[in-house]
All heavy atoms as TSV, in Angstrom:
chain	resi	resn	atom	element	x	y	z
A	1	MET	N	N	37.841	43.043	22.810
A	1	MET	CA	C	37.471	44.075	21.868
A	1	MET	C	C	37.739	43.558	20.453
A	1	MET	O	O	38.692	42.830	20.217
A	1	MET	CB	C	38.283	45.337	22.139
A	1	MET	CG	C	37.968	46.401	21.148
A	1	MET	SD	S	38.631	48.069	21.413
A	1	MET	CE	C	39.932	47.920	22.532
A	2	LEU	N	N	36.898	43.946	19.525
A	2	LEU	CA	C	37.049	43.566	18.133
A	2	LEU	C	C	37.238	44.824	17.308
A	2	LEU	O	O	36.374	45.700	17.306
A	2	LEU	CB	C	35.813	42.809	17.643
A	2	LEU	CG	C	35.768	42.514	16.152
A	2	LEU	CD1	C	36.806	41.464	15.794
A	2	LEU	CD2	C	34.388	42.051	15.754
A	3	GLU	N	N	38.375	44.947	16.670
A	3	GLU	CA	C	38.625	46.065	15.757
A	3	GLU	C	C	39.255	45.503	14.499
A	3	GLU	O	O	40.106	44.616	14.570
A	3	GLU	CB	C	39.599	47.074	16.374
A	3	GLU	CG	C	39.009	47.872	17.497
A	3	GLU	CD	C	39.966	48.943	17.979
A	3	GLU	OE1	O	40.708	49.507	17.144
A	3	GLU	OE2	O	39.982	49.193	19.181
A	4	LEU	N	N	38.826	45.989	13.371
A	4	LEU	CA	C	39.454	45.577	12.138
A	4	LEU	C	C	39.370	46.693	11.120
A	4	LEU	O	O	38.432	47.469	11.113
A	4	LEU	CB	C	38.823	44.300	11.578
A	4	LEU	CG	C	37.341	44.329	11.281
A	4	LEU	CD1	C	37.127	44.100	9.803
A	4	LEU	CD2	C	36.668	43.249	12.083
A	5	ALA	N	N	40.408	46.774	10.324
A	5	ALA	CA	C	40.440	47.752	9.244
A	5	ALA	C	C	40.288	46.977	7.947
A	5	ALA	O	O	40.864	45.916	7.766
A	5	ALA	CB	C	41.762	48.508	9.268
A	6	ASN	N	N	39.479	47.507	7.069
A	6	ASN	CA	C	39.228	46.824	5.812
A	6	ASN	C	C	38.930	47.847	4.745
A	6	ASN	O	O	38.083	48.708	4.934
A	6	ASN	CB	C	38.038	45.871	5.987
A	6	ASN	CG	C	38.242	44.583	5.256
A	6	ASN	OD1	O	38.874	44.564	4.211
A	6	ASN	ND2	N	37.721	43.518	5.797
A	7	GLU	N	N	39.615	47.747	3.637
A	7	GLU	CA	C	39.383	48.679	2.542
A	7	GLU	C	C	38.769	47.944	1.362
A	7	GLU	O	O	39.023	46.775	1.139
A	7	GLU	CB	C	40.703	49.307	2.094
A	7	GLU	CG	C	41.314	50.211	3.137
A	7	GLU	CD	C	42.574	50.892	2.634
A	7	GLU	OE1	O	42.908	50.758	1.443
A	7	GLU	OE2	O	43.222	51.563	3.436
A	8	GLY	N	N	37.938	48.658	0.627
A	8	GLY	CA	C	37.384	48.101	-0.593
A	8	GLY	C	C	36.303	47.060	-0.387
A	8	GLY	O	O	36.125	46.170	-1.212
A	9	LYS	N	N	35.569	47.148	0.706
A	9	LYS	CA	C	34.483	46.201	0.963
A	9	LYS	C	C	33.146	46.912	0.832
A	9	LYS	O	O	33.038	48.109	1.020
A	9	LYS	CB	C	34.595	45.605	2.364
A	9	LYS	CG	C	35.889	44.875	2.605
A	9	LYS	CD	C	36.059	43.721	1.667
A	9	LYS	CE	C	37.355	42.999	1.945
A	9	LYS	NZ	N	37.991	42.484	0.764
A	10	PHE	N	N	32.126	46.149	0.512
A	10	PHE	CA	C	30.774	46.673	0.342
A	10	PHE	C	C	29.840	45.872	1.230
A	10	PHE	O	O	29.848	44.644	1.196
A	10	PHE	CB	C	30.356	46.528	-1.129
A	10	PHE	CG	C	28.929	46.880	-1.400
A	10	PHE	CD1	C	28.526	48.202	-1.421
A	10	PHE	CD2	C	27.996	45.897	-1.652
A	10	PHE	CE1	C	27.206	48.540	-1.686
A	10	PHE	CE2	C	26.674	46.208	-1.924
A	10	PHE	CZ	C	26.284	47.544	-1.937
A	11	ILE	N	N	29.069	46.563	2.048
A	11	ILE	CA	C	28.087	45.901	2.903
A	11	ILE	C	C	26.717	46.473	2.580
A	11	ILE	O	O	26.558	47.694	2.492
A	11	ILE	CB	C	28.404	46.125	4.398
A	11	ILE	CG1	C	29.746	45.486	4.743
A	11	ILE	CG2	C	27.291	45.558	5.262
A	11	ILE	CD1	C	30.175	45.718	6.168
A	12	ALA	N	N	25.747	45.598	2.378
A	12	ALA	CA	C	24.391	46.038	2.069
A	12	ALA	C	C	23.405	45.339	2.992
A	12	ALA	O	O	23.545	44.149	3.279
A	12	ALA	CB	C	24.048	45.704	0.614
A	13	PHE	N	N	22.426	46.086	3.471
A	13	PHE	CA	C	21.323	45.515	4.238
A	13	PHE	C	C	20.190	45.311	3.243
A	13	PHE	O	O	19.677	46.282	2.684
A	13	PHE	CB	C	20.906	46.457	5.366
A	13	PHE	CG	C	21.934	46.547	6.458
A	13	PHE	CD1	C	23.047	47.349	6.328
A	13	PHE	CD2	C	21.772	45.796	7.614
A	13	PHE	CE1	C	23.996	47.427	7.334
A	13	PHE	CE2	C	22.718	45.859	8.621
A	13	PHE	CZ	C	23.834	46.676	8.483
A	14	VAL	N	N	19.820	44.058	3.008
A	14	VAL	CA	C	18.892	43.693	1.945
A	14	VAL	C	C	17.716	42.916	2.539
A	14	VAL	O	O	17.919	42.021	3.362
A	14	VAL	CB	C	19.626	42.813	0.898
A	14	VAL	CG1	C	18.704	42.388	-0.215
A	14	VAL	CG2	C	20.839	43.547	0.342
A	15	PRO	N	N	16.481	43.223	2.111
A	15	PRO	CA	C	15.333	42.435	2.593
A	15	PRO	C	C	15.500	40.956	2.227
A	15	PRO	O	O	16.087	40.615	1.189
A	15	PRO	CB	C	14.139	43.037	1.849
A	15	PRO	CG	C	14.592	44.384	1.404
A	15	PRO	CD	C	16.073	44.289	1.194
A	16	ASP	N	N	15.011	40.074	3.079
A	16	ASP	CA	C	15.145	38.626	2.865
A	16	ASP	C	C	14.731	38.183	1.469
A	16	ASP	O	O	15.382	37.334	0.864
A	16	ASP	CB	C	14.318	37.845	3.898
A	16	ASP	CG	C	14.927	37.868	5.284
A	16	ASP	OD1	O	16.137	38.154	5.407
A	16	ASP	OD2	O	14.189	37.611	6.244
A	17	ASP	N	N	13.650	38.756	0.956
A	17	ASP	CA	C	13.141	38.300	-0.335
A	17	ASP	C	C	13.971	38.795	-1.525
A	17	ASP	O	O	13.713	38.414	-2.658
A	17	ASP	CB	C	11.672	38.693	-0.507
A	17	ASP	CG	C	11.442	40.192	-0.526
A	17	ASP	OD1	O	12.264	40.939	0.059
A	17	ASP	OD2	O	10.438	40.629	-1.113
A	18	LYS	N	N	14.992	39.616	-1.276
A	18	LYS	CA	C	15.846	40.134	-2.355
A	18	LYS	C	C	17.277	39.610	-2.292
A	18	LYS	O	O	18.086	39.911	-3.157
A	18	LYS	CB	C	15.891	41.667	-2.309
A	18	LYS	CG	C	14.549	42.329	-2.480
A	18	LYS	CD	C	13.988	42.072	-3.859
A	18	LYS	CE	C	12.658	42.806	-4.008
A	18	LYS	NZ	N	11.960	42.407	-5.209
A	19	VAL	N	N	17.598	38.819	-1.274
A	19	VAL	CA	C	18.971	38.359	-1.083
A	19	VAL	C	C	19.501	37.609	-2.303
A	19	VAL	O	O	20.598	37.888	-2.790
A	19	VAL	CB	C	19.082	37.473	0.185
A	19	VAL	CG1	C	20.435	36.789	0.253
A	19	VAL	CG2	C	18.852	38.321	1.421
A	20	ASP	N	N	18.744	36.651	-2.818
A	20	ASP	CA	C	19.208	35.870	-3.963
A	20	ASP	C	C	19.444	36.750	-5.186
A	20	ASP	O	O	20.431	36.560	-5.909
A	20	ASP	CB	C	18.224	34.749	-4.301
A	20	ASP	CG	C	18.206	33.660	-3.236
A	20	ASP	OD1	O	19.202	33.516	-2.503
A	20	ASP	OD2	O	17.179	32.961	-3.144
A	21	ASP	N	N	18.559	37.724	-5.415
A	21	ASP	CA	C	18.722	38.630	-6.548
A	21	ASP	C	C	19.997	39.455	-6.416
A	21	ASP	O	O	20.772	39.601	-7.368
A	21	ASP	CB	C	17.522	39.575	-6.678
A	21	ASP	CG	C	16.227	38.846	-6.998
A	21	ASP	OD1	O	16.294	37.730	-7.558
A	21	ASP	OD2	O	15.160	39.405	-6.705
A	22	VAL	N	N	20.228	40.000	-5.239
A	22	VAL	CA	C	21.411	40.837	-5.014
A	22	VAL	C	C	22.685	40.007	-5.137
A	22	VAL	O	O	23.651	40.429	-5.784
A	22	VAL	CB	C	21.331	41.538	-3.641
A	22	VAL	CG1	C	22.640	42.217	-3.297
A	22	VAL	CG2	C	20.184	42.537	-3.623
A	23	LEU	N	N	22.699	38.815	-4.552
A	23	LEU	CA	C	23.881	37.968	-4.671
A	23	LEU	C	C	24.152	37.579	-6.117
A	23	LEU	O	O	25.312	37.526	-6.548
A	23	LEU	CB	C	23.734	36.709	-3.805
A	23	LEU	CG	C	23.943	36.907	-2.315
A	23	LEU	CD1	C	23.663	35.604	-1.573
A	23	LEU	CD2	C	25.330	37.413	-2.000
A	24	SER	N	N	23.114	37.328	-6.878
A	24	SER	CA	C	23.281	36.988	-8.284
A	24	SER	C	C	23.957	38.129	-9.048
A	24	SER	O	O	24.884	37.908	-9.822
A	24	SER	CB	C	21.927	36.656	-8.909
A	24	SER	OG	O	22.069	36.375	-10.269
A	25	VAL	N	N	23.494	39.338	-8.809
A	25	VAL	CA	C	24.095	40.505	-9.462
A	25	VAL	C	C	25.553	40.656	-9.025
A	25	VAL	O	O	26.443	40.876	-9.849
A	25	VAL	CB	C	23.295	41.790	-9.143
A	25	VAL	CG1	C	24.044	43.029	-9.595
A	25	VAL	CG2	C	21.927	41.729	-9.797
A	26	MET	N	N	25.795	40.525	-7.728
A	26	MET	CA	C	27.158	40.675	-7.219
A	26	MET	C	C	28.092	39.609	-7.788
A	26	MET	O	O	29.219	39.894	-8.166
A	26	MET	CB	C	27.166	40.608	-5.688
A	26	MET	CG	C	26.486	41.780	-5.012
A	26	MET	SD	S	27.248	43.368	-5.389
A	26	MET	CE	C	28.867	43.143	-4.661
A	27	HIS	N	N	27.638	38.369	-7.851
A	27	HIS	CA	C	28.481	37.280	-8.346
A	27	HIS	C	C	28.840	37.460	-9.813
A	27	HIS	O	O	29.840	36.915	-10.275
A	27	HIS	CB	C	27.801	35.931	-8.121
A	27	HIS	CG	C	27.755	35.536	-6.681
A	27	HIS	ND1	N	26.798	34.687	-6.182
A	27	HIS	CD2	C	28.520	35.872	-5.618
A	27	HIS	CE1	C	26.985	34.519	-4.883
A	27	HIS	NE2	N	28.029	35.235	-4.521
A	28	ASN	N	N	28.037	38.206	-10.551
A	28	ASN	CA	C	28.315	38.453	-11.963
A	28	ASN	C	C	29.214	39.665	-12.194
A	28	ASN	O	O	29.466	40.031	-13.324
A	28	ASN	CB	C	27.015	38.610	-12.742
A	28	ASN	CG	C	26.313	37.288	-12.914
A	28	ASN	OD1	O	26.939	36.289	-13.238
A	28	ASN	ND2	N	25.020	37.258	-12.657
A	29	HIS	N	N	29.697	40.273	-11.130
A	29	HIS	CA	C	30.604	41.415	-11.220
A	29	HIS	C	C	31.981	40.934	-10.788
A	29	HIS	O	O	32.111	40.164	-9.847
A	29	HIS	CB	C	30.112	42.542	-10.298
A	29	HIS	CG	C	30.844	43.813	-10.475
A	29	HIS	ND1	N	32.067	44.044	-9.910
A	29	HIS	CD2	C	30.531	44.928	-11.163
A	29	HIS	CE1	C	32.493	45.251	-10.235
A	29	HIS	NE2	N	31.564	45.810	-10.995
A	30	ARG	N	N	33.024	41.402	-11.455
A	30	ARG	CA	C	34.364	40.876	-11.156
A	30	ARG	C	C	34.805	41.101	-9.723
A	30	ARG	O	O	35.609	40.359	-9.191
A	30	ARG	CB	C	35.397	41.440	-12.129
A	30	ARG	CG	C	35.706	42.895	-11.944
A	30	ARG	CD	C	36.724	43.345	-12.951
A	30	ARG	NE	N	37.135	44.703	-12.669
A	30	ARG	CZ	C	38.155	45.281	-13.228
A	30	ARG	NH1	N	38.860	44.619	-14.111
A	30	ARG	NH2	N	38.470	46.511	-12.922
A	31	TYR	N	N	34.283	42.132	-9.078
A	31	TYR	CA	C	34.655	42.373	-7.685
A	31	TYR	C	C	33.703	41.715	-6.688
A	31	TYR	O	O	33.926	41.799	-5.490
A	31	TYR	CB	C	34.714	43.874	-7.394
A	31	TYR	CG	C	35.792	44.588	-8.183
A	31	TYR	CD1	C	35.459	45.554	-9.118
A	31	TYR	CD2	C	37.128	44.283	-7.986
A	31	TYR	CE1	C	36.445	46.204	-9.840
A	31	TYR	CE2	C	38.124	44.924	-8.709
A	31	TYR	CZ	C	37.776	45.882	-9.633
A	31	TYR	OH	O	38.751	46.526	-10.348
A	32	GLY	N	N	32.672	41.059	-7.172
A	32	GLY	CA	C	31.694	40.480	-6.266
A	32	GLY	C	C	31.617	38.968	-6.295
A	32	GLY	O	O	30.675	38.388	-5.772
A	33	VAL	N	N	32.609	38.319	-6.891
A	33	VAL	CA	C	32.543	36.861	-7.030
A	33	VAL	C	C	32.491	36.149	-5.681
A	33	VAL	O	O	31.977	35.040	-5.587
A	33	VAL	CB	C	33.711	36.308	-7.880
A	33	VAL	CG1	C	33.608	36.792	-9.314
A	33	VAL	CG2	C	35.050	36.672	-7.278
A	34	ASN	N	N	33.005	36.775	-4.638
A	34	ASN	CA	C	32.991	36.157	-3.310
A	34	ASN	C	C	31.895	36.717	-2.409
A	34	ASN	O	O	31.924	36.511	-1.193
A	34	ASN	CB	C	34.350	36.331	-2.628
A	34	ASN	CG	C	35.442	35.594	-3.362
A	34	ASN	OD1	O	35.261	34.472	-3.804
A	34	ASN	ND2	N	36.590	36.218	-3.517
A	35	ALA	N	N	30.927	37.414	-2.991
A	35	ALA	CA	C	29.844	38.006	-2.198
A	35	ALA	C	C	29.107	36.920	-1.428
A	35	ALA	O	O	28.880	35.825	-1.936
A	35	ALA	CB	C	28.875	38.749	-3.112
A	36	ALA	N	N	28.737	37.228	-0.188
A	36	ALA	CA	C	28.071	36.246	0.657
A	36	ALA	C	C	27.255	36.949	1.734
A	36	ALA	O	O	27.519	38.095	2.077
A	36	ALA	CB	C	29.101	35.342	1.321
A	37	VAL	N	N	26.287	36.243	2.254
A	37	VAL	CA	C	25.529	36.724	3.413
A	37	VAL	C	C	26.404	36.469	4.638
A	37	VAL	O	O	26.861	35.347	4.863
A	37	VAL	CB	C	24.187	35.976	3.543
A	37	VAL	CG1	C	23.474	36.375	4.818
A	37	VAL	CG2	C	23.318	36.248	2.324
A	38	ILE	N	N	26.650	37.518	5.419
A	38	ILE	CA	C	27.518	37.367	6.591
A	38	ILE	C	C	26.773	37.591	7.905
A	38	ILE	O	O	27.365	37.492	8.975
A	38	ILE	CB	C	28.736	38.302	6.526
A	38	ILE	CG1	C	28.300	39.766	6.514
A	38	ILE	CG2	C	29.597	37.962	5.319
A	38	ILE	CD1	C	29.429	40.743	6.739
A	39	GLY	N	N	25.495	37.907	7.834
A	39	GLY	CA	C	24.751	38.142	9.062
A	39	GLY	C	C	23.291	38.392	8.779
A	39	GLY	O	O	22.834	38.293	7.644
A	40	GLU	N	N	22.568	38.720	9.829
A	40	GLU	CA	C	21.152	39.014	9.687
A	40	GLU	C	C	20.731	40.004	10.770
A	40	GLU	O	O	21.341	40.069	11.833
A	40	GLU	CB	C	20.312	37.748	9.786
A	40	GLU	CG	C	20.406	37.067	11.133
A	40	GLU	CD	C	19.590	35.793	11.206
A	40	GLU	OE1	O	18.523	35.721	10.570
A	40	GLU	OE2	O	20.020	34.869	11.901
A	41	VAL	N	N	19.710	40.767	10.453
A	41	VAL	CA	C	19.139	41.708	11.414
A	41	VAL	C	C	17.937	41.038	12.052
A	41	VAL	O	O	17.083	40.494	11.366
A	41	VAL	CB	C	18.701	43.018	10.712
A	41	VAL	CG1	C	18.017	43.945	11.692
A	41	VAL	CG2	C	19.899	43.703	10.060
A	42	THR	N	N	17.899	41.054	13.380
A	42	THR	CA	C	16.787	40.454	14.118
A	42	THR	C	C	16.279	41.452	15.151
A	42	THR	O	O	16.894	42.478	15.402
A	42	THR	CB	C	17.219	39.171	14.845
A	42	THR	OG1	O	18.118	39.512	15.903
A	42	THR	CG2	C	17.878	38.175	13.905
A	43	ASN	N	N	15.157	41.131	15.773
A	43	ASN	CA	C	14.624	41.947	16.865
A	43	ASN	C	C	15.105	41.443	18.225
A	43	ASN	O	O	14.720	41.967	19.257
A	43	ASN	CB	C	13.095	41.932	16.843
A	43	ASN	CG	C	12.552	42.747	15.697
A	43	ASN	OD1	O	13.090	43.802	15.378
A	43	ASN	ND2	N	11.502	42.256	15.068
A	44	GLU	N	N	15.945	40.428	18.194
A	44	GLU	CA	C	16.361	39.764	19.423
A	44	GLU	C	C	17.045	40.696	20.420
A	44	GLU	O	O	16.719	40.710	21.599
A	44	GLU	CB	C	17.300	38.599	19.069
A	44	GLU	CG	C	17.442	37.580	20.154
A	44	GLU	CD	C	18.182	36.364	19.630
A	44	GLU	OE1	O	17.814	35.855	18.555
A	44	GLU	OE2	O	19.118	35.929	20.304
A	45	SER	N	N	18.020	41.462	19.982
A	45	SER	CA	C	18.758	42.382	20.860
A	45	SER	C	C	18.927	43.705	20.130
A	45	SER	O	O	20.011	44.033	19.649
A	45	SER	CB	C	20.127	41.807	21.225
A	45	SER	OG	O	20.013	40.644	21.980
A	46	ARG	N	N	17.851	44.442	20.040
A	46	ARG	CA	C	17.852	45.688	19.269
A	46	ARG	C	C	18.966	46.623	19.722
A	46	ARG	O	O	19.182	46.827	20.903
A	46	ARG	CB	C	16.515	46.377	19.399
A	46	ARG	CG	C	15.393	45.558	18.798
A	46	ARG	CD	C	14.116	46.305	18.868
A	46	ARG	NE	N	14.180	47.429	17.955
A	46	ARG	CZ	C	13.295	47.684	17.015
A	46	ARG	NH1	N	12.268	46.898	16.894
A	46	ARG	NH2	N	13.431	48.717	16.241
A	47	GLY	N	N	19.697	47.170	18.746
A	47	GLY	CA	C	20.762	48.113	19.036
A	47	GLY	C	C	22.094	47.479	19.386
A	47	GLY	O	O	23.041	48.171	19.719
A	48	ARG	N	N	22.173	46.168	19.309
A	48	ARG	CA	C	23.424	45.473	19.628
A	48	ARG	C	C	23.850	44.614	18.441
A	48	ARG	O	O	23.030	44.161	17.662
A	48	ARG	CB	C	23.257	44.571	20.845
A	48	ARG	CG	C	22.960	45.326	22.114
A	48	ARG	CD	C	23.034	44.372	23.289
A	48	ARG	NE	N	22.765	45.080	24.522
A	48	ARG	CZ	C	23.722	45.488	25.349
A	48	ARG	NH1	N	24.971	45.250	25.074
A	48	ARG	NH2	N	23.406	46.128	26.458
A	49	VAL	N	N	25.145	44.388	18.363
A	49	VAL	CA	C	25.700	43.512	17.332
A	49	VAL	C	C	26.289	42.295	18.033
A	49	VAL	O	O	27.061	42.426	18.982
A	49	VAL	CB	C	26.798	44.227	16.510
A	49	VAL	CG1	C	27.471	43.268	15.546
A	49	VAL	CG2	C	26.203	45.407	15.759
A	50	GLY	N	N	25.901	41.123	17.563
A	50	GLY	CA	C	26.430	39.886	18.117
A	50	GLY	C	C	27.329	39.199	17.105
A	50	GLY	O	O	27.085	39.263	15.900
A	51	LEU	N	N	28.366	38.575	17.599
A	51	LEU	CA	C	29.319	37.853	16.755
A	51	LEU	C	C	29.318	36.393	17.168
A	51	LEU	O	O	29.579	36.074	18.331
A	51	LEU	CB	C	30.714	38.453	16.931
A	51	LEU	CG	C	31.855	37.768	16.203
A	51	LEU	CD1	C	31.735	37.999	14.696
A	51	LEU	CD2	C	33.187	38.295	16.703
A	52	ARG	N	N	28.982	35.496	16.228
A	52	ARG	CA	C	28.982	34.065	16.550
A	52	ARG	C	C	30.431	33.583	16.530
A	52	ARG	O	O	31.150	33.774	15.568
A	52	ARG	CB	C	28.148	33.270	15.563
A	52	ARG	CG	C	28.045	31.807	15.976
A	52	ARG	CD	C	26.869	31.060	15.415
A	52	ARG	NE	N	25.589	31.725	15.501
A	52	ARG	CZ	C	24.783	31.721	16.565
A	52	ARG	NH1	N	25.162	31.121	17.666
A	52	ARG	NH2	N	23.623	32.321	16.529
A	53	THR	N	N	30.843	32.931	17.613
A	53	THR	CA	C	32.220	32.463	17.731
A	53	THR	C	C	32.377	31.091	17.079
A	53	THR	O	O	31.394	30.460	16.686
A	53	THR	CB	C	32.630	32.364	19.211
A	53	THR	OG1	O	31.872	31.315	19.821
A	53	THR	CG2	C	32.406	33.681	19.941
A	54	LEU	N	N	33.621	30.634	17.012
A	54	LEU	CA	C	33.894	29.327	16.416
A	54	LEU	C	C	33.237	28.184	17.184
A	54	LEU	O	O	32.945	27.137	16.616
A	54	LEU	CB	C	35.404	29.086	16.335
A	54	LEU	CG	C	36.155	29.961	15.337
A	54	LEU	CD1	C	37.658	29.719	15.443
A	54	LEU	CD2	C	35.687	29.688	13.918
A	55	ILE	N	N	32.995	28.381	18.486
A	55	ILE	CA	C	32.369	27.302	19.274
A	55	ILE	C	C	30.850	27.430	19.330
A	55	ILE	O	O	30.185	26.658	20.006
A	55	ILE	CB	C	32.960	27.233	20.702
A	55	ILE	CG1	C	32.707	28.525	21.469
A	55	ILE	CG2	C	34.437	26.885	20.659
A	55	ILE	CD1	C	33.078	28.451	22.939
A	56	GLY	N	N	30.305	28.440	18.623
A	56	GLY	CA	C	28.855	28.559	18.514
A	56	GLY	C	C	28.194	29.520	19.476
A	56	GLY	O	O	26.991	29.730	19.401
A	57	SER	N	N	28.947	30.098	20.395
A	57	SER	CA	C	28.351	31.076	21.301
A	57	SER	C	C	28.273	32.431	20.594
A	57	SER	O	O	28.843	32.623	19.532
A	57	SER	CB	C	29.176	31.192	22.589
A	57	SER	OG	O	30.474	31.659	22.291
A	58	VAL	N	N	27.544	33.357	21.186
A	58	VAL	CA	C	27.418	34.697	20.618
A	58	VAL	C	C	27.976	35.687	21.626
A	58	VAL	O	O	27.606	35.655	22.797
A	58	VAL	CB	C	25.946	35.048	20.305
A	58	VAL	CG1	C	25.829	36.478	19.798
A	58	VAL	CG2	C	25.376	34.073	19.287
A	59	ARG	N	N	28.891	36.545	21.163
A	59	ARG	CA	C	29.415	37.590	22.046
A	59	ARG	C	C	28.996	38.943	21.507
A	59	ARG	O	O	28.887	39.140	20.300
A	59	ARG	CB	C	30.917	37.494	22.205
A	59	ARG	CG	C	31.722	37.956	21.020
A	59	ARG	CD	C	33.193	37.944	21.348
A	59	ARG	NE	N	33.684	39.294	21.477
A	59	ARG	CZ	C	34.837	39.714	21.001
A	59	ARG	NH1	N	35.630	38.866	20.379
A	59	ARG	NH2	N	35.216	40.949	21.156
A	60	VAL	N	N	28.737	39.871	22.398
A	60	VAL	CA	C	28.342	41.221	22.018
A	60	VAL	C	C	29.582	41.971	21.550
A	60	VAL	O	O	30.627	41.932	22.207
A	60	VAL	CB	C	27.682	41.965	23.199
A	60	VAL	CG1	C	27.415	43.411	22.851
A	60	VAL	CG2	C	26.389	41.264	23.599
A	61	VAL	N	N	29.464	42.638	20.412
A	61	VAL	CA	C	30.559	43.447	19.887
A	61	VAL	C	C	30.397	44.849	20.454
A	61	VAL	O	O	29.377	45.501	20.236
A	61	VAL	CB	C	30.545	43.482	18.342
A	61	VAL	CG1	C	31.660	44.374	17.814
A	61	VAL	CG2	C	30.670	42.073	17.787
A	62	ASP	N	N	31.392	45.298	21.206
A	62	ASP	CA	C	31.350	46.621	21.815
A	62	ASP	C	C	31.520	47.717	20.774
A	62	ASP	O	O	32.176	47.523	19.747
A	62	ASP	CB	C	32.465	46.764	22.858
A	62	ASP	CG	C	32.275	45.832	24.040
A	62	ASP	OD1	O	31.123	45.621	24.442
A	62	ASP	OD2	O	33.284	45.315	24.549
A	63	MET	N	N	30.942	48.876	21.056
A	63	MET	CA	C	31.147	50.043	20.208
A	63	MET	C	C	32.615	50.440	20.291
A	63	MET	O	O	33.238	50.330	21.354
A	63	MET	CB	C	30.277	51.215	20.678
A	63	MET	CG	C	28.800	51.007	20.442
A	63	MET	SD	S	28.359	51.045	18.700
A	63	MET	CE	C	28.632	52.754	18.310
A	64	PRO	N	N	33.200	50.889	19.169
A	64	PRO	CA	C	34.605	51.298	19.192
A	64	PRO	C	C	34.789	52.537	20.065
A	64	PRO	O	O	33.911	53.384	20.160
A	64	PRO	CB	C	34.931	51.596	17.727
A	64	PRO	CG	C	33.627	51.694	17.037
A	64	PRO	CD	C	32.599	50.994	17.846
A	65	LEU	N	N	35.956	52.618	20.696
A	65	LEU	CA	C	36.302	53.777	21.524
A	65	LEU	C	C	37.269	54.670	20.754
A	65	LEU	O	O	38.148	54.187	20.053
A	65	LEU	CB	C	36.966	53.309	22.832
A	65	LEU	CG	C	36.120	52.382	23.698
A	65	LEU	CD1	C	36.949	51.853	24.854
A	65	LEU	CD2	C	34.892	53.127	24.223
A	66	GLY	N	N	37.127	55.958	20.902
A	66	GLY	CA	C	38.032	56.891	20.240
A	66	GLY	C	C	37.779	56.967	18.747
A	66	GLY	O	O	36.694	56.677	18.256
A	67	ALA	N	N	38.820	57.352	18.009
A	67	ALA	CA	C	38.723	57.491	16.554
A	67	ALA	C	C	38.590	56.126	15.905
A	67	ALA	O	O	39.382	55.219	16.166
A	67	ALA	CB	C	39.941	58.211	16.006
A	68	ILE	N	N	37.591	55.958	15.052
A	68	ILE	CA	C	37.393	54.656	14.400
A	68	ILE	C	C	37.966	54.632	12.996
A	68	ILE	O	O	37.808	53.661	12.286
A	68	ILE	CB	C	35.899	54.280	14.381
A	68	ILE	CG1	C	35.081	55.287	13.611
A	68	ILE	CG2	C	35.376	54.071	15.776
A	68	ILE	CD1	C	33.644	54.862	13.378
A	69	VAL	N	N	38.650	55.700	12.596
A	69	VAL	CA	C	39.267	55.737	11.271
A	69	VAL	C	C	40.501	54.861	11.294
A	69	VAL	O	O	41.397	55.077	12.112
A	69	VAL	CB	C	39.640	57.196	10.881
A	69	VAL	CG1	C	40.327	57.223	9.524
A	69	VAL	CG2	C	38.405	58.082	10.905
A	70	PRO	N	N	40.553	53.850	10.435
A	70	PRO	CA	C	41.736	52.963	10.448
A	70	PRO	C	C	42.978	53.707	9.977
A	70	PRO	O	O	42.904	54.599	9.142
A	70	PRO	CB	C	41.359	51.854	9.463
A	70	PRO	CG	C	40.281	52.412	8.623
A	70	PRO	CD	C	39.581	53.458	9.440
A	71	ARG	N	N	44.090	53.367	10.543
A	71	ARG	CA	C	45.378	53.941	10.161
A	71	ARG	C	C	46.141	52.903	9.342
A	71	ARG	O	O	46.859	52.079	9.866
A	71	ARG	CB	C	46.197	54.318	11.405
A	71	ARG	CG	C	45.477	55.234	12.360
A	71	ARG	CD	C	45.412	56.661	11.781
A	71	ARG	NE	N	44.923	57.593	12.790
A	71	ARG	CZ	C	43.761	58.221	12.713
A	71	ARG	NH1	N	42.971	57.990	11.696
A	71	ARG	NH2	N	43.395	59.070	13.633
A	72	ILE	N	N	45.920	52.919	8.051
A	72	ILE	CA	C	46.564	51.959	7.167
A	72	ILE	C	C	47.576	52.711	6.318
A	72	ILE	O	O	47.250	53.677	5.652
A	72	ILE	CB	C	45.544	51.239	6.262
A	72	ILE	CG1	C	44.531	50.498	7.117
A	72	ILE	CG2	C	46.257	50.302	5.294
A	72	ILE	CD1	C	43.420	49.872	6.328
A	73	CYS	N	N	48.786	52.251	6.364
A	73	CYS	CA	C	49.859	52.901	5.582
A	73	CYS	C	C	50.452	51.942	4.596
A	73	CYS	O	O	50.548	50.791	4.816
A	73	CYS	CB	C	50.943	53.420	6.503
A	73	CYS	SG	S	50.346	54.631	7.700
């Protein structure tokens, strides 16, 4: 299972032809200097999320069970 809590992050789904423009804008903002493409949407496995592992395989990320609100104190 993969679970992670993260605060203060921004995720955007951007058309391929706009990626460079969006990254340029983000890199020019003090909070976006580390902005990067972290994935892509494909028709390969509709409705599923795959995670590429360090050895190059892809594992399916399961839907979270129970409350998905992170408990950060």
